[in-house]
FINU-714387 format. One line per 10 residues: their letters; for each residue x, y, z of C-alpha. Coordinates in steps of 0.001 Angstrom, whole numbers, padded with zeros to 6 digits, always signed. Layout:
N
A) X Y Z | ... $
***
This chain:
126
MKILNVILAV) +066264 -032989 -008664 | +069255 -035095 -007586 | +066934 -037955 -006668 | +065390 -037857 -010144 | +068864 -038006 -011748 | +069833 -040969 -009553 | +066634 -042819 -010464 | +067202 -042155 -014175 | +070822 -043336 -013879 | +069731 -046570 -012197 $
IVILSGCTSL) +067126 -047204 -014925 | +069704 -046630 -017675 | +072225 -048935 -015989 | +069658 -051695 -015479 | +068434 -051486 -019064 | +072058 -051733 -020229 | +072543 -054868 -018136 | +069512 -056422 -019797 | +071041 -055774 -023211 | +074340 -057337 -022135 $
GDMKKRTNYA) +072490 -060409 -020935 | +070779 -060710 -024303 | +074178 -060781 -026030 | +075114 -063865 -024025 | +072001 -065656 -025317 | +073223 -065857 -028912 | +071578 -068831 -030545 | +073545 -071776 -031867 | +073281 -072993 -035436 | +073905 -076320 -037108 $
YSGEIQGDHF) +073672 -077250 -040792 | +074600 -080304 -042801 | +074233 -080919 -046496 | +076125 -081556 -049712 | +077721 -079328 -052313 | +079890 -079736 -055398 | +083454 -078508 -055650 | +086990 -078862 -054358 | +087147 -078739 -050553 | +090266 -076570 -050296 $
VLARCVIDTM) +089263 -074126 -053043 | +085831 -073618 -051483 | +087274 -073216 -047975 | +089753 -070592 -049209 | +086979 -068804 -051122 | +084750 -068687 -048009 | +087536 -067015 -046028 | +088315 -064524 -048807 | +084622 -063652 -049202 | +084044 -063192 -045487 $
EADKKWQINS) +087198 -061118 -044956 | +085976 -058788 -047718 | +082459 -058536 -046257 | +081283 -055018 -045378 | +079721 -056099 -042078 | +082175 -055530 -039210 | +080787 -058552 -037350 | +082066 -060705 -040219 | +085256 -059037 -041452 | +086620 -058569 -037911 $
LKYKISADPN) +086668 -062312 -037218 | +089950 -064235 -037315 | +089830 -067064 -039855 | +091911 -070224 -039946 | +091930 -072961 -042559 | +093242 -076466 -042088 | +093328 -078997 -044884 | +094119 -082679 -044888 | +094647 -083934 -048450 | +094922 -087568 -047274 $
KKKSQVTASG) +091535 -087465 -045578 | +090193 -085235 -048340 | +088786 -082579 -046067 | +089172 -078916 -045171 | +088033 -077040 -042109 | +087481 -073325 -041625 | +087234 -071900 -038132 | +086296 -068331 -037296 | +086772 -066776 -033906 | +086180 -063398 -032415 $
VNIFGPFNAF) +086205 -061444 -029188 | +083262 -059712 -027557 | +082771 -058163 -024124 | +082571 -061643 -022582 | +085898 -062737 -024073 | +086892 -064928 -027023 | +084284 -067064 -028764 | +084121 -069557 -031637 | +081923 -067957 -034302 | +081671 -071079 -036472 $
TLELNKVTPL) +083376 -074211 -037724 | +082840 -075293 -041322 | +083937 -078779 -042366 | +084037 -079876 -046004 | +084581 -083625 -046511 | +085002 -085212 -049924 | +082433 -087993 -050424 | +082873 -088620 -054159 | +085103 -086915 -056728 | +082409 -084244 -057195 $
ILRIKLTGVK) +080452 -084170 -053914 | +081413 -082637 -050562 | +079586 -083159 -047295 | +079076 -079920 -045340 | +079008 -079702 -041566 | +078573 -076192 -040174 | +078165 -075331 -036493 | +078445 -072112 -034535 | +076692 -068873 -033724 | +073584 -068358 -035858 $
FESEEALKSL) +074432 -065021 -037526 | +078043 -065826 -038391 | +077192 -069396 -039456 | +074423 -068228 -041785 | +076841 -065742 -043363 | +079384 -068551 -043835 | +076754 -070705 -045549 | +075811 -067824 -047874 | +079486 -067372 -048740 | +079940 -071105 -049359 $
KKCAEK) +076958 -071220 -051723 | +078228 -068119 -053553 | +081675 -069708 -053906 | +080212 -072955 -055251 | +078409 -071025 -057995 | +081684 -069609 -059365 $
***
């Protein structure tokens, strides 16, 4: 009976290690495009929307905004911590191209980046 328990324990531990390895293989994401709006207002709206999100993977991230009015751009960075340590969830850059058009550059982890893009599009519709 003890041998059976040991074998089961080893199987459970090994299957857990496989799951941990899968977490390390999070896919990267990159998006570029254009959108209308004010770079700082949209960046602030993205942070507010994501901090209010019901998904813990999104609302537990730490958000930082940096804006440069002279270069007419804003940047949002989101970082988090998982069992492997700190990680950069995504970086969203909004650069003013014309008085009405912003160029979007979004890079990061697929899930968090896609949520940021959804939030950005929702903010631009307001």
